[in-house]
C-alpha positions as a Markdown table, in Angstrom:
| # | Residue | x | y | z |
|---|---|---|---|---|
| 1 | Unk | 0.1 | 0.1 | -0.1 |
| 2 | Unk | 1.8 | 3.3 | -1.3 |
| 3 | Unk | 0.5 | 6.8 | -0.3 |
| 4 | Unk | 0.6 | 9.8 | -2.8 |
| 5 | Unk | 0.2 | 13.7 | -2.5 |
| 6 | Unk | -1.1 | 15.4 | -5.0 |
| 7 | Unk | -2.3 | 19.3 | -5.7 |
| 8 | Unk | -5.9 | 17.9 | -6.8 |
| 9 | Unk | -7.1 | 14.9 | -6.4 |
| 10 | Unk | -10.6 | 14.1 | -8.4 |
| 11 | Unk | -12.7 | 11.2 | -8.1 |
| 12 | Unk | -14.2 | 10.6 | -11.5 |
| 13 | Unk | -12.9 | 11.1 | -15.2 |
| 14 | Unk | -16.8 | 12.3 | -17.0 |
| 15 | Unk | -17.2 | 15.8 | -18.1 |
| 16 | Unk | -16.7 | 17.7 | -14.8 |
| 17 | Unk | -13.6 | 15.3 | -13.3 |
| 18 | Unk | -11.8 | 15.5 | -17.1 |
| 19 | Unk | -12.5 | 19.6 | -17.2 |
| 20 | Unk | -11.2 | 20.1 | -13.6 |
| 21 | Unk | -8.3 | 18.0 | -14.4 |
| 22 | Unk | -7.3 | 19.8 | -17.3 |
| 23 | Unk | -7.8 | 23.0 | -16.0 |
| 24 | Unk | -5.8 | 22.4 | -13.1 |
| 25 | Unk | -2.9 | 21.1 | -14.7 |
| 26 | Unk | -2.9 | 24.0 | -17.0 |
| 27 | Unk | -2.8 | 26.6 | -14.0 |
| 28 | Unk | 0.2 | 24.3 | -12.3 |
| 29 | Unk | -1.2 | 22.4 | -10.0 |
| 30 | Unk | -0.3 | 18.2 | -10.1 |
| 31 | Unk | -3.6 | 15.9 | -10.7 |
| 32 | Unk | -4.5 | 12.5 | -10.0 |
| 33 | Unk | -7.8 | 11.6 | -11.6 |
| 34 | Unk | -9.3 | 8.5 | -10.8 |
| 35 | Unk | -11.9 | 6.6 | -12.9 |
| 36 | Unk | -13.2 | 3.1 | -12.4 |
| 37 | Unk | -14.1 | 3.1 | -16.2 |
| 38 | Unk | -13.1 | 5.0 | -19.5 |
| 39 | Unk | -12.6 | 9.0 | -19.7 |
| 40 | Unk | -15.0 | 10.6 | -20.5 |
| 41 | Unk | -17.7 | 9.1 | -18.5 |
| 42 | Unk | -21.5 | 8.6 | -19.6 |
| 43 | Unk | -21.7 | 11.6 | -22.0 |
| 44 | Unk | -18.5 | 10.3 | -24.4 |
| 45 | Unk | -19.5 | 6.5 | -24.0 |
| 46 | Unk | -23.4 | 6.1 | -22.8 |
| 47 | Unk | -24.7 | 9.6 | -23.3 |
| 48 | Unk | -24.6 | 12.3 | -25.5 |
| 49 | Unk | -22.2 | 11.9 | -27.9 |
| 50 | Unk | -24.0 | 7.7 | -28.9 |
| 51 | Unk | -27.2 | 8.7 | -28.9 |
| 52 | Unk | -26.2 | 12.2 | -31.4 |
| 53 | Unk | -25.3 | 9.5 | -33.4 |
| 54 | Unk | -27.9 | 7.8 | -33.8 |
| 55 | Unk | -30.1 | 10.7 | -34.1 |
| 56 | Unk | -28.2 | 11.8 | -37.1 |
| 57 | Unk | -28.6 | 8.3 | -38.4 |
| 58 | Unk | -32.1 | 8.4 | -37.7 |
| 59 | Unk | -32.5 | 12.0 | -39.6 |
| 60 | Unk | -30.4 | 10.5 | -42.5 |
| 61 | Unk | -33.3 | 7.6 | -42.8 |
| 62 | Unk | -35.9 | 10.3 | -42.7 |
| 63 | Unk | -34.5 | 12.2 | -45.5 |
| 64 | Unk | -34.0 | 9.1 | -47.6 |
| 65 | Unk | -37.8 | 8.3 | -47.0 |
| 66 | Unk | -39.0 | 12.4 | -48.1 |
| 67 | Unk | -36.1 | 12.8 | -50.4 |
| 68 | Unk | -38.6 | 12.5 | -53.5 |
| 69 | Unk | -40.4 | 15.6 | -52.4 |
| 70 | Unk | -36.5 | 17.0 | -53.1 |
| 71 | Unk | -36.2 | 16.1 | -56.6 |
| 72 | Unk | -34.1 | 13.3 | -55.5 |
| 73 | Unk | -35.0 | 9.4 | -56.6 |
| 74 | Unk | -33.8 | 7.1 | -53.8 |
| 75 | Unk | -35.5 | 4.2 | -52.0 |
| 76 | Unk | -35.3 | 3.5 | -48.3 |
| 77 | Unk | -34.7 | -0.3 | -47.5 |
| 78 | Unk | -34.3 | -0.6 | -43.8 |
| 79 | Unk | -31.4 | 0.3 | -41.2 |
| 80 | Unk | -28.7 | -1.9 | -40.7 |
| 81 | Unk | -28.0 | -1.8 | -37.0 |
| 82 | Unk | -24.6 | -2.8 | -37.3 |
| 83 | Unk | -23.9 | -0.6 | -39.6 |
| 84 | Unk | -25.3 | 2.0 | -37.5 |
| 85 | Unk | -23.6 | 1.1 | -34.2 |
| 86 | Unk | -20.2 | 1.0 | -36.3 |
| 87 | Unk | -20.6 | 4.1 | -37.4 |
| 88 | Unk | -21.6 | 5.4 | -33.6 |
| 89 | Unk | -18.9 | 3.0 | -31.9 |
| 90 | Unk | -16.4 | 5.0 | -34.8 |
| 91 | Unk | -17.0 | 8.0 | -33.4 |
| 92 | Unk | -16.9 | 7.4 | -29.7 |
| 93 | Unk | -13.6 | 5.9 | -30.2 |
| 94 | Unk | -12.1 | 9.1 | -32.0 |
| 95 | Unk | -13.3 | 11.2 | -29.5 |
| 96 | Unk | -12.0 | 8.9 | -26.9 |
| 97 | Unk | -8.4 | 8.7 | -28.2 |
| 98 | Unk | -8.6 | 12.4 | -28.7 |
| 99 | Unk | -9.5 | 13.1 | -25.0 |
| 100 | Unk | -7.1 | 10.1 | -23.9 |
| 101 | Unk | -4.5 | 11.8 | -26.0 |
| 102 | Unk | -5.1 | 15.1 | -24.5 |
| 103 | Unk | -5.2 | 14.1 | -20.6 |
| 104 | Unk | -1.8 | 12.0 | -21.0 |
| 105 | Unk | 0.1 | 14.7 | -22.8 |
| 106 | Unk | -0.8 | 17.2 | -19.9 |
| 107 | Unk | 1.1 | 14.9 | -17.4 |
| 108 | Unk | -2.1 | 14.4 | -15.5 |
| 109 | Unk | -1.5 | 11.0 | -13.4 |
| 110 | Unk | -4.5 | 9.1 | -14.7 |
| 111 | Unk | -5.9 | 5.9 | -12.3 |
| 112 | Unk | -7.7 | 3.3 | -13.3 |
| 113 | Unk | -9.5 | 2.1 | -10.4 |
| 114 | Unk | -13.0 | 2.2 | -8.0 |
| 115 | Unk | -12.1 | 5.2 | -5.7 |
| 116 | Unk | -13.4 | 5.7 | -2.0 |
| 117 | Unk | -13.1 | 8.7 | -0.2 |
| 118 | Unk | -11.1 | 7.3 | 3.2 |
| 119 | Unk | -10.4 | 10.7 | 5.1 |
| 120 | Unk | -11.6 | 14.0 | 4.5 |
| 121 | Unk | -8.9 | 14.6 | 1.4 |
| 122 | Unk | -7.9 | 11.2 | 0.9 |
| 123 | Unk | -9.2 | 8.5 | -2.1 |
| 124 | Unk | -8.0 | 5.0 | -1.7 |
| 125 | Unk | -7.8 | 3.0 | -5.1 |
| 126 | Unk | -6.6 | -0.3 | -5.1 |
| 127 | Unk | -5.2 | -0.3 | -1.8 |
| 128 | Unk | -3.2 | 2.9 | -2.9 |
| 129 | Unk | -4.4 | 6.4 | -1.2 |
| 130 | Unk | -4.2 | 9.7 | -2.7 |
| 131 | Unk | -4.3 | 13.0 | -0.9 |
| 132 | Unk | -5.3 | 16.1 | -2.0 |
| 133 | Unk | -4.5 | 19.6 | -0.9 |
| 134 | Unk | -7.8 | 20.0 | -2.9 |
| 135 | Unk | -10.5 | 17.1 | -3.6 |
| 136 | Unk | -13.2 | 17.3 | -6.1 |
| 137 | Unk | -16.1 | 14.6 | -6.3 |
| 138 | Unk | -17.3 | 14.1 | -9.9 |
| 139 | Unk | -18.5 | 10.5 | -9.6 |
| 140 | Unk | -21.7 | 11.7 | -12.2 |
| 141 | Unk | -25.4 | 10.1 | -12.5 |
| 142 | Unk | -26.8 | 6.5 | -13.4 |
| 143 | Unk | -30.1 | 6.0 | -14.9 |
| 144 | Unk | -32.5 | 6.0 | -12.4 |
| 145 | Unk | -35.8 | 3.6 | -12.1 |
| 146 | Unk | -39.3 | 4.2 | -10.2 |
| 147 | Unk | -39.7 | 2.3 | -6.5 |
| 148 | Unk | -40.4 | -1.3 | -7.5 |
| 149 | Unk | -40.1 | -0.8 | -11.2 |
| 150 | Unk | -37.1 | -3.8 | -11.9 |
| 151 | Unk | -34.6 | -3.1 | -14.7 |
| 152 | Unk | -33.8 | -6.4 | -16.6 |
| 153 | Unk | -35.3 | -8.8 | -19.3 |
| 154 | Unk | -37.5 | -6.6 | -21.9 |
| 155 | Unk | -37.5 | -3.6 | -19.3 |
| 156 | Unk | -34.2 | -1.4 | -20.2 |
| 157 | Unk | -32.0 | 1.6 | -19.7 |
| 158 | Unk | -30.7 | 4.1 | -22.2 |
| 159 | Unk | -27.2 | 2.3 | -21.9 |
| 160 | Unk | -29.2 | -1.1 | -22.9 |
| 161 | Unk | -31.2 | 1.0 | -25.9 |
| 162 | Unk | -27.6 | 2.1 | -27.4 |
| 163 | Unk | -26.6 | -1.1 | -27.5 |
| 164 | Unk | -29.4 | -2.9 | -29.5 |
| 165 | Unk | -28.6 | -4.9 | -32.7 |
| 166 | Unk | -32.1 | -4.4 | -34.5 |
| 167 | Unk | -34.9 | -2.1 | -34.9 |
| 168 | Unk | -37.9 | -3.1 | -32.2 |
| 169 | Unk | -41.6 | -3.6 | -33.6 |
| 170 | Unk | -42.9 | -1.9 | -30.9 |
| 171 | Unk | -41.9 | 0.2 | -27.7 |
| 172 | Unk | -43.1 | 2.2 | -25.0 |
| 173 | Unk | -41.0 | 4.9 | -23.2 |
| 174 | Unk | -41.9 | 5.3 | -19.8 |
| 175 | Unk | -40.8 | 9.4 | -19.2 |
| 176 | Unk | -41.1 | 11.7 | -21.6 |
| 177 | Unk | -38.3 | 13.8 | -20.8 |
| 178 | Unk | -35.1 | 14.6 | -22.5 |
| 179 | Unk | -34.0 | 11.0 | -22.9 |
| 180 | Unk | -37.5 | 9.6 | -23.2 |
| 181 | Unk | -38.5 | 11.6 | -26.5 |
| 182 | Unk | -34.8 | 11.4 | -28.1 |
| 183 | Unk | -34.9 | 7.4 | -28.0 |
| 184 | Unk | -38.7 | 8.2 | -29.2 |
| 185 | Unk | -37.7 | 10.0 | -32.2 |
| 186 | Unk | -34.7 | 7.8 | -33.0 |
| 187 | Unk | -36.5 | 4.9 | -32.9 |
| 188 | Unk | -40.0 | 6.1 | -34.9 |
| 189 | Unk | -37.3 | 7.4 | -37.7 |
| 190 | Unk | -36.1 | 4.1 | -37.9 |
| 191 | Unk | -39.8 | 2.1 | -38.6 |
| 192 | Unk | -40.8 | 1.4 | -34.5 |
| 193 | Unk | -43.9 | 2.4 | -33.2 |
| 194 | Unk | -43.7 | 4.0 | -30.0 |
| 195 | Unk | -46.3 | 5.4 | -27.2 |
| 196 | Unk | -44.6 | 7.7 | -24.6 |
| 197 | Unk | -46.1 | 7.2 | -20.8 |
| 198 | Unk | -45.1 | 10.6 | -19.5 |
| 199 | Unk | -47.0 | 11.6 | -15.7 |
| 200 | Unk | -46.7 | 15.2 | -16.1 |
| 201 | Unk | -49.4 | 17.1 | -18.2 |
| 202 | Unk | -46.5 | 17.9 | -20.9 |
| 203 | Unk | -43.3 | 16.5 | -23.1 |
| 204 | Unk | -40.1 | 18.0 | -21.7 |
| 205 | Unk | -41.7 | 19.3 | -18.7 |
| 206 | Unk | -39.1 | 21.1 | -18.1 |
| 207 | Unk | -39.2 | 23.4 | -21.0 |
| 208 | Unk | -41.4 | 26.6 | -21.7 |
| 209 | Unk | -45.2 | 25.2 | -21.8 |
| 210 | Unk | -45.6 | 26.1 | -25.6 |
| 211 | Unk | -42.8 | 24.6 | -26.6 |
| 212 | Unk | -44.0 | 21.3 | -25.3 |
| 213 | Unk | -47.2 | 21.8 | -26.7 |
| 214 | Unk | -45.6 | 22.5 | -30.0 |
| 215 | Unk | -43.6 | 19.3 | -29.8 |
| 216 | Unk | -46.5 | 17.5 | -28.9 |
| 217 | Unk | -47.7 | 18.5 | -32.2 |
| 218 | Unk | -44.8 | 17.7 | -34.2 |
| 219 | Unk | -44.9 | 14.0 | -32.4 |
| 220 | Unk | -48.4 | 13.5 | -33.3 |
| 221 | Unk | -47.8 | 14.5 | -37.0 |
| 222 | Unk | -44.7 | 12.0 | -37.5 |
| 223 | Unk | -47.5 | 9.4 | -35.7 |
| 224 | Unk | -46.0 | 9.3 | -31.9 |
| 225 | Unk | -47.9 | 8.2 | -29.8 |
| 226 | Unk | -47.9 | 9.8 | -25.7 |
| 227 | Unk | -50.5 | 9.4 | -22.9 |
| 228 | Unk | -49.8 | 12.7 | -21.1 |
| 229 | Unk | -50.8 | 13.3 | -17.1 |
| 230 | Unk | -51.3 | 9.6 | -16.1 |
| 231 | Unk | -48.7 | 7.4 | -14.0 |
| 232 | Unk | -47.4 | 4.3 | -14.8 |
| 233 | Unk | -48.6 | 1.0 | -12.6 |
| 234 | Unk | -46.9 | -2.0 | -13.5 |
| 235 | Unk | -45.1 | -4.0 | -16.3 |
| 236 | Unk | -45.4 | -8.0 | -17.0 |
| 237 | Unk | -42.7 | -9.5 | -19.4 |
| 238 | Unk | -43.5 | -12.7 | -21.4 |
| 239 | Unk | -41.7 | -14.2 | -24.1 |
| 240 | Unk | -42.3 | -11.7 | -26.4 |
| 241 | Unk | -42.5 | -8.2 | -25.4 |
| 242 | Unk | -44.3 | -6.2 | -22.3 |
| 243 | Unk | -47.8 | -5.3 | -21.0 |
| 244 | Unk | -47.7 | -2.1 | -19.4 |
| 245 | Unk | -50.2 | -1.1 | -17.2 |
| 246 | Unk | -51.2 | 2.7 | -16.1 |
| 247 | Unk | -53.0 | 3.8 | -13.3 |
| 248 | Unk | -56.1 | 4.3 | -15.3 |
| 249 | Unk | -56.7 | 1.1 | -16.2 |
| 250 | Unk | -55.1 | 1.2 | -20.1 |
| 251 | Unk | -52.9 | -1.6 | -20.9 |
| 252 | Unk | -50.4 | -1.2 | -23.6 |
| 253 | Unk | -48.4 | -3.9 | -25.0 |
| 254 | Unk | -45.0 | -3.8 | -26.8 |
| 255 | Unk | -41.9 | -5.8 | -27.5 |
| 256 | Unk | -39.7 | -3.1 | -25.1 |
| 257 | Unk | -40.1 | -0.8 | -22.5 |
| 258 | Unk | -37.6 | 1.8 | -21.9 |
| 259 | Unk | -37.2 | 3.4 | -18.5 |
| 260 | Unk | -36.0 | 7.2 | -18.9 |
| 261 | Unk | -37.2 | 8.7 | -15.9 |
| 262 | Unk | -34.2 | 10.7 | -15.2 |
| 263 | Unk | -30.7 | 10.0 | -13.4 |
| 264 | Unk | -29.7 | 9.9 | -10.2 |
| 265 | Unk | -26.7 | 10.7 | -8.2 |
| 266 | Unk | -23.8 | 8.2 | -8.4 |
| 267 | Unk | -22.7 | 8.5 | -4.8 |
| 268 | Unk | -23.6 | 5.1 | -3.0 |
| 269 | Unk | -20.8 | 3.2 | -1.3 |
| 270 | Unk | -18.4 | 5.8 | -2.2 |
| 271 | Unk | -17.3 | 6.8 | 1.5 |
| 272 | Unk | -19.0 | 10.4 | 1.4 |
| 273 | Unk | -21.3 | 9.7 | 4.0 |
| 274 | Unk | -18.9 | 8.3 | 6.4 |
| 275 | Unk | -16.6 | 11.5 | 6.2 |
| 276 | Unk | -19.2 | 13.8 | 7.0 |
| 277 | Unk | -20.1 | 15.3 | 3.5 |
| 278 | Unk | -23.6 | 17.2 | 3.6 |
| 279 | Unk | -26.1 | 14.9 | 1.0 |
| 280 | Unk | -29.5 | 15.2 | 0.3 |
| 281 | Unk | -31.6 | 12.1 | -1.4 |
| 282 | Unk | -27.8 | 11.3 | -2.6 |
| 283 | Unk | -26.4 | 14.4 | -4.7 |
| 284 | Unk | -23.8 | 16.6 | -2.5 |
| 285 | Unk | -24.5 | 19.8 | -1.5 |
| 286 | Unk | -22.4 | 22.4 | -1.3 |
| 287 | Unk | -22.6 | 26.4 | -1.9 |
| 288 | Unk | -22.6 | 28.6 | -5.0 |
| 289 | Unk | -18.6 | 27.8 | -5.3 |
| 290 | Unk | -19.0 | 24.7 | -5.5 |
| 291 | Unk | -17.5 | 23.8 | -1.9 |
| 292 | Unk | -18.9 | 20.9 | -0.1 |
| 293 | Unk | -19.2 | 21.5 | 3.6 |
| 294 | Unk | -15.3 | 19.9 | 4.1 |
| 295 | Unk | -12.6 | 21.7 | 3.9 |
| 296 | Unk | -10.9 | 21.6 | 0.8 |
| 297 | Unk | -13.4 | 18.9 | -0.9 |
| 298 | Unk | -15.7 | 20.5 | -4.1 |
| 299 | Unk | -18.0 | 18.8 | -6.2 |
| 300 | Unk | -18.9 | 19.2 | -9.6 |
| 301 | Unk | -21.5 | 17.4 | -12.5 |
| 302 | Unk | -24.6 | 16.0 | -12.2 |
| 303 | Unk | -24.1 | 14.5 | -8.1 |
| 304 | Unk | -24.4 | 18.6 | -7.6 |
| 305 | Unk | -28.7 | 18.9 | -7.4 |
| 306 | Unk | -29.5 | 20.8 | -10.8 |
| 307 | Unk | -29.5 | 20.9 | -14.6 |
| 308 | Unk | -27.5 | 17.4 | -14.8 |
| 309 | Unk | -26.0 | 18.1 | -18.4 |
| 310 | Unk | -22.1 | 17.2 | -19.8 |
| 311 | Unk | -21.6 | 21.4 | -20.6 |
| 312 | Unk | -22.9 | 22.2 | -16.9 |
| 313 | Unk | -20.0 | 19.7 | -15.8 |
| 314 | Unk | -17.5 | 21.6 | -17.7 |
| 315 | Unk | -18.0 | 24.7 | -16.6 |
| 316 | Unk | -18.2 | 23.6 | -13.2 |
| 317 | Unk | -14.7 | 21.3 | -13.5 |
| 318 | Unk | -13.5 | 24.7 | -15.1 |
| 319 | Unk | -14.9 | 26.7 | -12.1 |
| 320 | Unk | -13.4 | 24.9 | -9.4 |
| 321 | Unk | -9.9 | 24.2 | -11.0 |
| 322 | Unk | -9.7 | 28.3 | -11.0 |
| 323 | Unk | -11.2 | 28.5 | -7.4 |
| 324 | Unk | -8.4 | 26.0 | -6.1 |
| 325 | Unk | -6.0 | 28.0 | -8.1 |
| 326 | Unk | -6.9 | 31.2 | -6.3 |
| 327 | Unk | -8.4 | 33.1 | -9.5 |
| 328 | Unk | -11.8 | 33.9 | -7.8 |
| 329 | Unk | -13.5 | 32.8 | -10.9 |
| 330 | Unk | -17.3 | 34.3 | -11.4 |
| 331 | Unk | -20.0 | 32.3 | -10.2 |
| 332 | Unk | -22.2 | 30.3 | -12.6 |
| 333 | Unk | -25.6 | 31.0 | -13.6 |
| 334 | Unk | -27.8 | 28.1 | -13.9 |
| 335 | Unk | -30.3 | 29.6 | -15.6 |
| 336 | Unk | -27.8 | 30.9 | -17.8 |
| 337 | Unk | -27.1 | 27.5 | -19.2 |
| 338 | Unk | -28.5 | 26.3 | -22.4 |
| 339 | Unk | -30.5 | 23.4 | -22.8 |
| 340 | Unk | -31.0 | 21.2 | -25.9 |
| 341 | Unk | -33.2 | 18.2 | -26.6 |
| 342 | Unk | -31.9 | 16.5 | -29.6 |
| 343 | Unk | -35.3 | 15.1 | -31.2 |
| 344 | Unk | -36.8 | 15.9 | -34.2 |
| 345 | Unk | -38.2 | 18.4 | -34.1 |
| 346 | Unk | -35.1 | 19.9 | -31.8 |
| 347 | Unk | -35.8 | 21.9 | -28.6 |
| 348 | Unk | -33.6 | 24.1 | -27.5 |
| 349 | Unk | -33.7 | 27.2 | -24.6 |
| 350 | Unk | -31.8 | 29.2 | -22.4 |
| 351 | Unk | -32.9 | 31.8 | -19.6 |
| 352 | Unk | -36.4 | 31.7 | -17.8 |
| 353 | Unk | -39.6 | 30.3 | -19.6 |
| 354 | Unk | -42.3 | 32.5 | -19.4 |
| 355 | Unk | -43.8 | 31.2 | -16.5 |
| 356 | Unk | -40.8 | 31.3 | -14.3 |
| 357 | Unk | -40.3 | 34.8 | -15.6 |
| 358 | Unk | -43.3 | 35.9 | -14.6 |
| 359 | Unk | -43.4 | 34.6 | -11.3 |
| 360 | Unk | -39.8 | 36.0 | -10.7 |
| 361 | Unk | -40.7 | 39.9 | -12.1 |
| 362 | Unk | -44.5 | 40.0 | -11.9 |
| 363 | Unk | -46.5 | 39.3 | -15.3 |
| 364 | Unk | -47.4 | 43.2 | -15.4 |
| 365 | Unk | -43.5 | 43.3 | -16.0 |
| 366 | Unk | -42.8 | 40.6 | -18.5 |
| 367 | Unk | -43.6 | 40.3 | -22.6 |
| 368 | Unk | -43.3 | 37.1 | -25.0 |
| 369 | Unk | -42.7 | 37.3 | -28.9 |
| 370 | Unk | -43.2 | 34.3 | -31.2 |
| 371 | Unk | -41.6 | 34.5 | -34.5 |
| 372 | Unk | -42.5 | 31.3 | -36.6 |
| 373 | Unk | -40.1 | 29.9 | -38.5 |
| 374 | Unk | -42.4 | 30.0 | -41.6 |
| 375 | Unk | -41.0 | 33.3 | -42.2 |
| 376 | Unk | -37.4 | 32.1 | -42.8 |
| 377 | Unk | -36.1 | 31.0 | -46.0 |
| 378 | Unk | -33.7 | 28.5 | -44.6 |
| 379 | Unk | -36.5 | 26.7 | -42.4 |
| 380 | Unk | -38.7 | 26.7 | -45.6 |
| 381 | Unk | -35.7 | 24.8 | -47.9 |
| 382 | Unk | -35.5 | 22.5 | -44.7 |
| 383 | Unk | -39.0 | 22.1 | -44.6 |
| 384 | Unk | -39.1 | 22.4 | -41.1 |
| 385 | Unk | -41.7 | 24.1 | -38.8 |
| 386 | Unk | -41.5 | 26.0 | -35.5 |
| 387 | Unk | -40.6 | 29.2 | -33.5 |
| 388 | Unk | -38.6 | 30.9 | -31.5 |
| 389 | Unk | -40.2 | 32.9 | -28.9 |
| 390 | Unk | -38.5 | 35.4 | -26.9 |
| 391 | Unk | -39.3 | 36.2 | -22.9 |
| 392 | Unk | -38.2 | 40.2 | -22.0 |
| 393 | Unk | -38.6 | 42.1 | -18.7 |
| 394 | Unk | -40.6 | 45.4 | -20.0 |
| 395 | Unk | -38.3 | 48.3 | -20.9 |
| 396 | Unk | -35.5 | 45.9 | -19.9 |
| 397 | Unk | -33.4 | 42.9 | -21.4 |
| 398 | Unk | -34.2 | 39.5 | -22.9 |
| 399 | Unk | -34.4 | 36.6 | -20.1 |
| 400 | Unk | -35.5 | 33.9 | -21.5 |
| 401 | Unk | -35.0 | 32.3 | -25.5 |
| 402 | Unk | -36.8 | 29.5 | -26.4 |
| 403 | Unk | -37.1 | 27.5 | -29.9 |
| 404 | Unk | -38.4 | 24.4 | -31.8 |
| 405 | Unk | -37.6 | 23.3 | -34.9 |
| 406 | Unk | -34.9 | 21.1 | -37.1 |
| 407 | Unk | -31.3 | 22.3 | -35.9 |
| 408 | Unk | -32.5 | 25.3 | -33.6 |
| 409 | Unk | -29.9 | 23.1 | -31.1 |
| 410 | Unk | -27.2 | 25.2 | -33.4 |
| 411 | Unk | -28.6 | 28.7 | -32.6 |
| 412 | Unk | -28.7 | 28.5 | -29.0 |
| 413 | Unk | -25.1 | 29.6 | -28.8 |
| 414 | Unk | -26.5 | 33.2 | -29.7 |
| 415 | Unk | -29.3 | 32.9 | -27.7 |
| 416 | Unk | -27.2 | 32.5 | -24.6 |
| 417 | Unk | -25.0 | 35.2 | -25.1 |
| 418 | Unk | -28.3 | 37.3 | -25.8 |
| 419 | Unk | -29.6 | 36.1 | -22.2 |
| 420 | Unk | -26.1 | 36.5 | -20.5 |
| 421 | Unk | -25.2 | 39.6 | -21.4 |
| 422 | Unk | -28.2 | 41.1 | -21.0 |
| 423 | Unk | -29.2 | 42.3 | -24.2 |
| 424 | Unk | -32.3 | 44.3 | -24.9 |
| 425 | Unk | -34.2 | 43.6 | -28.0 |
| 426 | Unk | -32.9 | 47.2 | -29.6 |
| 427 | Unk | -28.7 | 45.8 | -29.0 |
| 428 | Unk | -29.8 | 42.1 | -31.5 |
| 429 | Unk | -32.1 | 44.4 | -33.8 |
| 430 | Unk | -29.2 | 45.7 | -34.5 |
| 431 | Unk | -26.9 | 43.1 | -35.5 |
| 432 | Unk | -26.9 | 41.8 | -39.0 |
| 433 | Unk | -27.6 | 38.3 | -39.2 |
| 434 | Unk | -27.0 | 36.2 | -42.7 |
| 435 | Unk | -29.6 | 35.6 | -45.0 |
| 436 | Unk | -30.7 | 33.1 | -45.8 |
| 437 | Unk | -29.7 | 31.3 | -42.4 |
| 438 | Unk | -32.1 | 29.7 | -39.9 |
| 439 | Unk | -29.5 | 32.3 | -37.5 |
| 440 | Unk | -31.4 | 35.3 | -39.3 |
| 441 | Unk | -34.8 | 34.0 | -37.3 |
| 442 | Unk | -33.3 | 35.0 | -34.1 |
| 443 | Unk | -32.5 | 38.6 | -35.8 |
| 444 | Unk | -36.1 | 38.6 | -37.2 |
| 445 | Unk | -37.6 | 37.9 | -33.5 |
| 446 | Unk | -35.5 | 40.6 | -31.8 |
| 447 | Unk | -36.3 | 43.4 | -34.8 |
| 448 | Unk | -40.1 | 42.2 | -34.2 |
| 449 | Unk | -39.6 | 42.8 | -30.4 |
| 450 | Unk | -37.7 | 46.1 | -30.8 |
| 451 | Unk | -41.1 | 47.2 | -32.6 |
| 452 | Unk | -39.7 | 46.9 | -36.2 |
| 453 | Unk | -40.6 | 43.7 | -37.4 |
| 454 | Unk | -39.4 | 43.1 | -41.4 |
| 455 | Unk | -40.6 | 39.3 | -42.0 |
| 456 | Unk | -42.8 | 39.1 | -39.5 |
| 457 | Unk | -46.7 | 39.6 | -39.1 |
| 458 | Unk | -46.5 | 41.5 | -35.9 |
């Protein structure tokens, strides 16, 4: 058993952990990065990257089916899941090699093995102790289930769904949040019959209600079925499928059921409680500077209550590294973090929803504007419908940007600048947006909100 000392010891090599490692090394710190699986974590290997690869295959399938309307003679045959999975794995492998090379080149000590907090600033791995002047907990999350709902057989989580080597005929998706609607979208494009079950009144319930309703309309048009506001009661498995019962008595049959009810913090059995880390329902509690209640112990990513997004993990990892180095970084404003759901059509948002803005600032102090993509040339070329919705404080800045339509996730970059830099509609209206792009729809929306609409019926 050996003892090793470092400036910074990081438990978890996912988005938050490796970002903290890279920035700490950049700032001249000695770093030990402990990871039991592969660098990159859920995002790279079982989440963001592989699901987006499948979504791109799904888009190609849809475009092939619809090729005739663009004057291209093409025929959709079938989905070759082996080739789809090969394409997906190729992307993950290239990114993994790039990340491994990057981390190695920075003289970061990567320790393979399962780490456990055994002292206030000591992590034990494979019998060796790694003590840091500062410690960062970044152990990520896992696919949750519901109480009493066992995963196994034909009841699967997103990890198994990603690895399927066949296209199921019929699937029930339990959960209409981000993961649920993305898989529903993939499977529908692949030719699967899909029903989503969501206990809340809307799909993507964390988004602005008008966007949720628009996604529901779009899914209905695509032939994706959904049951909203009704809760799951139970599931029975048999040799060829599942029978799902809902609390209103509805019974649904399918080949598989995907459980997509969110992700839980990966903290059990890691020694956090024993060392006295303040926790709440498995999450690690921190202050706004991401410090736990233990001196010199920080936490980043999905184990910290809030948005479970890879880019939040990156930002928090960088923040902690700079905090440790004494740079006093600006606190991360969670409402300024952009969110994207990559189904078809895509959903993207940053800032406050209309309801939240009215709750905080008072209904009389908030106004909104929706710019329909029907007036946008590039959206017509792509054949997408949707809108950009702006939420503003009256006589004040834009405090929310909400979008739905194909590829709108690529537009959220400007949306987050507008919200985070507290731009007034007039500030954005005076910027020239390139034509014909989907991006100019953001310009058009702000022109209209500034009282000088161009291609808008306002």
